[in-house]
N, C-alpha and C positions, 0 to 999 in steps of 0.2 A: 218571090218574097222581097219586099222593099227593104232598104237598109234600115229604115226606122222600125219596121216590123221585126226585123232580126234583133234589133237592140231590145225591144220590149219582150221578145221571146226569151232573151237572156235573163230578163228580170223574172219571168215566170219559172225558169229553171232554178233560180236562186230561192224562190219561194218554197220550193219543195225541199230545200236543204236546210233552211234556217227557221228559227222561231218567229212568231208573229212580230215581236218587237224588233228583232234584227232585220226581218224582211222589210218592215215599214221604213226603217232607216235606209236600207239598201235601195228600195224603190226610189226614195227621194234623191239619193246620191247618184244612182245610175241614170235616172231620168234627167238630172242636171247635166251629167256627162253626155247623154244622148243628144240633148238639145244643143249643147256646144258643138258636137260633131256634126249634127245635121245642118248647122249654119254653113258648114264648109263642103257639104256634099257635092255642090255644083262644081267645085274647083279641085277637090281631091277625094279619092276613094279611101275612106277610113274603115272599110268593112273588116279588115284584119284586126282592128282594135278590139273586137269582141272576143278575140282569142288572146291577144297579147297585152291588153290594157287592164282588163277587169273580168269578173265573172267566175262561175264555179269551176270551169276547166282550169283557168289560171291558178285559182286558189288551191285546188286539189293537187295539181302537179307541183307547185312551188312549196307547199307545206309538206310534201313527201320528201323534199330535199334530195332529189335524184342526182344533183350535180354539186360539186364543191362551190361553184360560183352560180348564184341565182340568175345572173345575166345569160348564162348558157342557154337556158330553155327559151327565153323570149327572143333569142337571135336565131332560132331554128326555123327552117322553112316548112310550111304546110305541104302535105302530099295531096290533099284534096281541098276543096273550097271551105271557107269558114263555116258555111251553113251545113255542109255534109259532115264536117268534123264535129260540130256541136250535136248534130243528130246522133252520130256514132257515140259521142261521149254520154249523152242522155241514156242511150240503150246500154252502154257499158256500166254506168252507175246503177241503173235499175237491176241489171243482172247480178250485181255484187251487193245488192241491198244498201246502196249508198255508202258502203264501208269497204272499198277495195284495199288490198294489201299494197305495200310499197312495190313489191315485185310486179303485181298486176298493173299498177299505174305505169311502171316502167315499160311493160309490154305494150300498153296503149300508146305511150309516147313514141316508142320505137316504130310502131305500125303507122302512125299518123304524121310524124315529123322527120325531116331529114337533118343532116348535120348542120351546125351553125357555120356561117361564113360562105355558104355555097352560092350566095347571090352576087359575090364579088370575084373578079379576076385580078390577079397581080398585073399591074400596068406600069410600063416604063414610060415616063413622061417624054413626049416627042420633042420637047424643047430643052431637054437636059443638056447642059454644057459641061464638057469634061474638065475644063479649067476656067471657071468664071473669074472675072477681073478682081474680085475681092481678095483672091489669093495673092495677088501681086502687092497688096498692101500689108501682108504679113511677113515680117522680116525673120522671125525665128523659124528655122527649118522644121523643127518638130511640130510647131503650131501650124505651119503651112501644110504639112502632111496630114495633120488632124483635120484641117479645114477641107482637104480633098476627101478624106474619109467621110466627113459629115455630108458633103455634097453628094457622095455616092449613096448615102442612106435615103435620100429622096427617092431613088429608084426602088428601094426596098419597101417604102411606105406608100407607093402609088397604088391606087385601086380604081377599077372601072366596073360599073354595074353591068351585069349580063342583060342581054336584050329581053329576057323573060321577065325581068323586074318591071320594065316599062309596060310590057304586054299584059302581065298578070300580077299587078301589085297586091291583090288580095291574098296572095299566097305567102307574103313576106311581111316582116315587121319593119324592114328598111323602107325609107321614103325615097322614091325614085328622084334622081336629079339628072340633068342632061349631060353634065361634064364629069370627067374623072376627078378624083380628089387625092389629097395626101392625108392619110389617117394618122392619129397620134401614135399608135403602136400598142403592143401588148394585148390586153383584153378589149381594147377600144378599136374595133375593126371597122368602124364607120366614122364619118366626120363629126366633129363637135364644134359648137359655135365659137366660144371665146378662144379655144385652142387655136382655131384657124387664123386668128389675127396674127399671132407670132409665127405660125407656119408660113403665112403669106408674106410676111416681111422677110423671112429667111429665103423664100423662093425668089423674091424680087432681088435680094442681094446676090442670089445665085444665077441671076439673069434668066429665070424661068417665068417670064412675064405671061406667056400664054396659059400656063398651068394656074398661075395666081389669078389671072382674069377669069378663067373658067370656074374656079372655086367661088369667086365673088358673084359671078353670074348665077351660080347655083343658089346662093343665098337670096339674091334679088328675086329669082324665080320662086323661091319658097315663100317669100313675103307676099308675092302676087297670088299664089295658089292658096295659101293657108292663112295668111293675115299677119303672121309673125314668124320668127325663126325659133324652132324648138331647141331645147337643151342640146340635142344631138339628132342624128339622122335616122331616128326610129319612131314609129307611131306611138310607142309607149311613153315618149317624152312630150306628147302634144300639149299637156297642161302647163308647161313651164318653158321659159326661155333661158337665157344666160346674159351676163353683162353685154349690153348692146353695142358691139364693136363693128357692125357692118359699115357704118359711115366712115369709121376710121380705116377700114380696109380699102374703101374706095379712095380715100385721101392718100393712103400709102401708094396705091397704084398710080394715081395721078402725079404724085410727087416724083415717082421713078420714071414714068413714061411721058409726062407732060401732055397726056391725053385728056384735056379739060372736057371734051365732049362726052367722054365716058361718065364723068361725074354729073354733068348737066342732064344727060339722058336718064340717070338713075334717081333724079331728085324726087319724083313722085313717090317712088318706093321708099326712099330714105325718110321722107316726111311721114309716110304712113307708119313706118316702124317707130319713129319718134313719138307720134301721137298715140300709138298703141300702148307704149309704156306709160305715157302721161295718163291716159284714160283708164288703164287697168291696174296701176301701181301707186296712184297718188294717195298720200296720207297728209294729215295736218299736224304740225308741231309748232308751238309758240306762235300761232297765227299765220304760219307760212305753209305753202304747199311744197311738199317734197315727195320723194318716192321711196318705196320699200319693196323687197322681194316678196312675191306671193304666187302660189300655184292655183290653177283653176279647176283641177281634176279632183276626183274622190278616190279613196282607198289607198292601200300601200303602194310604194314604188314597185312597179312590175319587175324591174331588174334587181330589186333587193327585197322581194316580197316577204319571205319568211323572216328576214332580219327585222323588218318594220313591224310585223305582227308580234314578234317576240318582245320588242321594246314597248309595244302598246299594252302589254299585259298588266302593267301596273295601274292602268286607268280603268275606272269602274263602269263607265257608260260608253255606249257606242258613239255618242256625240264627242266625248272626250278623246276617244281613240281616233276619230276622224280629224279632230283638231290637231292631234299629234302627227298624223300622217301629213297633213297640210304643212305643218311647221318643218318637217323633214324635207318635203319636196321643195318648199320655198328656200331652204338652205341649199338644196341641190341647184336651184336656179342661180344662186350667187356664185356657183363654182367652188365654194369653200364647203364641201361636204366631207367631213363635219369638223366643227371647231367650237371651243368654249366661247368664241365670239357670239354665238347665237343663244347662249344660256342666260336665262333670267330665273333665279330661284325665288323662294318666298321672301328672302331677305333683300332681294333686288340686286344680288351680285352675280358674277359669272361662274361661281362654283357649282358643280353638278355634273350631270351626264345628259344623254340624249333626251331623256324624259323632261328635261328643263328647257328644251329648245323653244324659243319664242321668236323665231325669225321675223314673222309678220309684224311684230311690235317693235322692231329695231330699224331706225332710219340709218341706212348704210352710207358711209362717206363716199365710197368709190362709185356707187350707182348714180348718185346725184351729180358727182363730178363728171362722169362719162356723159350723162344726158346734157349737161352744160356744154361739154365739148361737141356733142352731136349738133346742138343748136348753132354753135359757132361755125362748124364746118358746113352745115346746110346753108347758113347765111353766106359763107364764102363762095359756095358753088352757085348760089343765086346771083351773087355779084359778078361771077364770071359769065353768067348768062345774060347779064344786063337787066335782071329782074329787081329793080330797086325796092319796090313795095314788099316783095317777099323777103328780100335781104333784111330790110328794116324789121319786118315781123319776127324773124328768127333771131336777130340781134337783140330785140326786146325780150324774147323768151329766154335767151341766154342770160341776159342781165338779171331777170327775175330769179332764175335758178341760182345765180351767183350770190345775189343778195340773201336768199334763203339759206344757202350754205354758210355764209358769213354769220348770219343771225343765229342759226340753230346749231351748226356743227363746229364752227371755230370756237376753241376754248382757250381763253387768254391765260388762265392759270396753268393749264397743261402745256401751252405753247404750241399746240397743233390742233388738227381737227379730230373730233371724236364722234363715234356713232351715238345716236340718241335713243334712249329708252322711253317708249311711249306709255308703257304701263306705269312706270314710276316717275315719269316726266322729269328725266334728268339725263345728263351726258354719261356715257359709259367710259370711265377713265381707266381703260385697260389697253396696253399696247397691242395693236394689230397692224401689220404692214400697210394695210389700206388706209390707215389714219393719215398717211402722207400722200395719198393719191392725187389730191388737188394740185400738187406741184407738177405732176406729170402732164396734166391737161391745162395748166395755168388758170385754174378756177379760183382766182384771187385777184385783188387789185395789184397790178404790176408795180404801181408806185410804192407799195408796201414791201417790196422784195427784201430790202435790207433788214427791216424789222422782222419779217417772217423768217428769213435765213437765220438770224440770231436766235429766235425762239425755237426753231426746228432743231438746230444744232445742239442747243441746250437740252431739248427733249431726247435727242439721240444719246447725249452724254449721260443724262439721268437714268436712262433705261439700259445703259451699257451695251448698246447695239453694235458698237464697233469692236467688241471683244471676242467675237465668234470666228474661228478659223475657217469654217465651211460656208459662211454667208449669213445674212441677217435672217433669223427665224421669223415665221409668220406670226407667232404669238410667244409669250413668255410663260405660258401655263401648260404643263405637261399632263395631258389627259389620256393619251393613247390614241386620240383621234388624229387623222393624218394632216389636218390643217392646223395643228397645234405644235408647240415646241416638242422636239428640236428640228422639225422639218422646215426645209427651205425650198421654195418653189420658183422656177425660172420667171414666170410672168410677174410675180410680186417683186422679185429682185430687179427686174427690168423697170417696173414702175418706180421703185425707190431710186435707182441709179439715174434714170433719165429725168426724174423729178428734181433731184438735187442739182443736176446739170442745168436744168431750165432756170433755176433760181438766179444763176449768173454771178453770184458773189464768189470771190476767190476761195473762201473756206468751203463753201458748198461744192464747188466744182472739183476741188482737190479730193474731198471725201467721195464724191461720185466716181471719179476716176479710179481711186484706190479700191472701192468696193467692186466696180466693174471688172477691173483687172484681176482682183482676187477671185471673183466668181469664175472667170475664164480659166485661171490656173487650177482651181479646185476641181472644176468639171474635167479638165484635162487629166488631172491625177487619177480621178475615178475611172476615166476611160483607159488610161495607161494600164491600170491594174485589171480591168474587166473586159475591155473592148466593147463597152456598152454605154449608151446614153440613157439616163434615168429620168423618170417622171418627177422625182423629188430627191432632195439631198439632205445631209445631216449637218446642221449648223455647228455642232460640237467637234466634228472631225474633218480636217482638210482632206478632201477627196472621198468623203463617206457618203453613201446613198441613204435615203430615208426609209421609213417603214410606218407601221401602224395603220389604223383604219380598217375598212371592211374587206380589203383585198391586199395581196402582196405587192411589193414594189414592181412597177411596170417599166419595161425598157422599150426603146425605139429611138428617141422619143420626140415627137413633132415640135412642141413648143420649146423644149430645151435646145434642140438643134437650131431652131430659128433665132433664138436669143444669142447663142454662141456665135453663129455665123455673122450676125449683125455686129457683135462686139469685136470679133476678129477684124472686121473691116474698120471699125472705129478705133481700136487700140493697137492694131497690128504693127504700126511703126514703132510704138514705144515699148510694148510689153516684151519681157524676157523671162524665160523659165528659170533663169539662174537665181531668181528671187523667191522660188517656191519655199513655203514654210510648212510646218507641221510634221517635220521628220520624214518627208517623202524621199524616196530614192531618186537619184538624178534622173530627170525627165528625159534626157537625151537617150536613155536606154531604149526608148520606144522604137527608134530606127533599127537598132541591132536586133531587137526582139521580133519585130514584125517584118522589116524589109519590104520587099515588093509584094508580099502576100497580104498586106494589111487590108486592102480593099476587098479582096475575096473573102477573107475571114469575117470582116464586118458584115458583108452581104449575107453570108451563110448564117451568122448569128442573128442578124436582124430578122431574117425570114423565119428562123426557128421561134424567136420570141413572139413575133406578131401572131402566129397561129396557135 
């Protein structure tokens, strides 16, 4: 049976389970998905998608809620081929009159699927360095010991795919890649796109250039095979990407290694990804072309299936439910899943809940800033290659994006950049950390730096962003969603701090340094108390970790480690723990508490949390 026939067979299975109205909608949605997948059949085998991405089997299992985390099921290995599994499922459903009990569904899953995570082996990076040079830049002995512990965590987060994944990809939801990876940690046992940018920078500071290069080559390979980089390394993410930081990964690698040829050889792929985003994400606002997040698949998120179905229950029609699913997956593409940032209610404000998500109708500041940055870097790489015509082409593209950012997203009254609401044709004057992302990538007229610095610092003062002991929160609206107040995230903290530093004015640089050093100290305090690095932290508590959202706080943690290692290298000569605030116990106690067993304890804990 061909892959296309299998996909249509899945449609027929759904017809037996659904009413004519629902079936008609499902036919349209799955056919669209099938067509998208078929375009890539020559380069990648997506046959496992009929198990892990959509269809009656996925719906039946996920709605039975067999596992506390919906992601568990879609990370489990098939014991037989997708075709055989679907045939067995059809027979199973027929034998149960299409109404199996929860226990019967569990028996079916146990018989047809293995444990999650079996496609990966723990891998010790071969280029791991016991004492990388950045440690010599850290003068405080407790911070230096911490840096050694973080460097050790890379060994705990290393993963290598088993040979069977390459030989039999149809048995897995994971997408095969040629090189080992560093995973984020916790429930995230595969690689993720934008996480990997900060992981790679941390690896480069840790002198692990081969591991970093291997991860970048995985992404380049994925663009060549699939046409873009999915949200993460699973087939069920195929309809969405994440903030496009591949070109920035290449730039980081070249800056560290001076290997210009690596960037030059990657140019075709980097251009392809840039054009993919332009071609598939472009919207118009105030007469300018900009980009917005959007997903191209149908149905609920496979990894959060029952949660999405439940939030869709307030919608009356299948079309409305499908729109809701698309808004959620588009928010997931942003990496900020979820936040009031994506809410537009009937009054045009951000008050609401997930049913008010209108991600596709919001022009996001950071996505446009990153694409500007990509165009600038591609132009730079063409310059290194002596391709004057292509360099000029991408400089022109960058200039047009910058002009659109200035015309649509810069808000003189607010004194910063703001997301733009396409439904109500107005700027969204709500604080979100990404409002300042153009500073990070210099997506503004450098000649205006003094004026922008004054405006931005006033914006920070007006929103009291310098008053939080645990870091600058992502938003100021507390909804219970993980990307809202009071949570603080390492990548956004990085974007804020590095952006202010880029401005170059004494006031901006002073605030940048203070925020960066405070983040290091607060992360250290959390580590001192728990021996763990967290996915997110609490703005209101010095040394406090975050919470909220669809799953518990995760430890590991790839991008947090990467940011801290970079900032230990950057601030290590100046920073001292004697200035800790927030009522913390003396930080020097870490040596007496842990002594020489610190590394072993961290390794054991990291291994426990990852699985």
